N, C-alpha and C positions, 0 to 999 in steps of 0.2 A: 184667749179671752174674747177678742173681737173678731175671730175668724168667722167668715160667712155672714156677718151681720153688717147692715148698713146703719151704723150707729153714729149719730152726729151730736156733738156737744155745741149747744147754742147759748149765747149770752146776749142780753139786750143792753145797749148803751143808753143810759138815761142822762139827760141834761149835759150831753157832750163830755161826760166824765169817763174818759177812756181808761184812766188808771184804775178806777173802781171796777170797771168791766173786765180788765185784764186780770185783776186780783181774783175776781169771781171765776173767770175762765180757768185760771191755774188751779184753783181749789176744786173745781168740778173735774178737771183732768186728773188731779191727784186721786180723788175719790174713785174715779172710774178705772184707775190703774193704767192709764195711757203712758205715763212717764216710765213706769216699770216695764211695760211692753216694749217701748222704744229702746230702752237700755238692753233688754234681752235680745231684741232683733238686730242690734247694732253689729253683732258679729255672729259667726256660726258657732253653734254649740253642739258638740258631739252627743249622740244619744246617751252614752254612758255618763257624761257630765250632767246632762239634763235630768237623768234618773237620780243621780246622787244629789243634785240640788233640790229636786222635788221631795226626796226623802228627808233631807235635812230641814226643809221648810215645814214638812208635816210634823216632824219631831218638835221643832220650835213652837209650832201652833199648839200641839198637845201639851207641852210643858207650860206654856203660857196659860192655857185654860185651866190646867190643874192648879197652878199657882193662884189664879184668881179665885177658883173654887175654895181653896184652902184659906184664903184671906177672908172670904165671905163667911166661912164656917168658924172663923176665929182661931184657926190653927197656926196661922202666920200673922205677924204684925205687918200691916200695910205701910207703904212708903207715905210719909206725911209731907205736906207741902210746907216750905219754909217761909 
């Protein structure tokens, strides 16, 4: 994801409100996928494990898209909020 890029996440602190800035920083990092990247790099992953994980993620993404498409077309009943 971030290989070879000098990508920096920057958040401004307004009115000395560090809590709000920290919340915004965490949100940006989550969106950028930095937490996921840190978790993956925390330990060595064998190439075969990486391939299996990426394949499973692709299948999950495809199923999710198909499910959303079916909901839009009215073939499935969407989950309602309580």
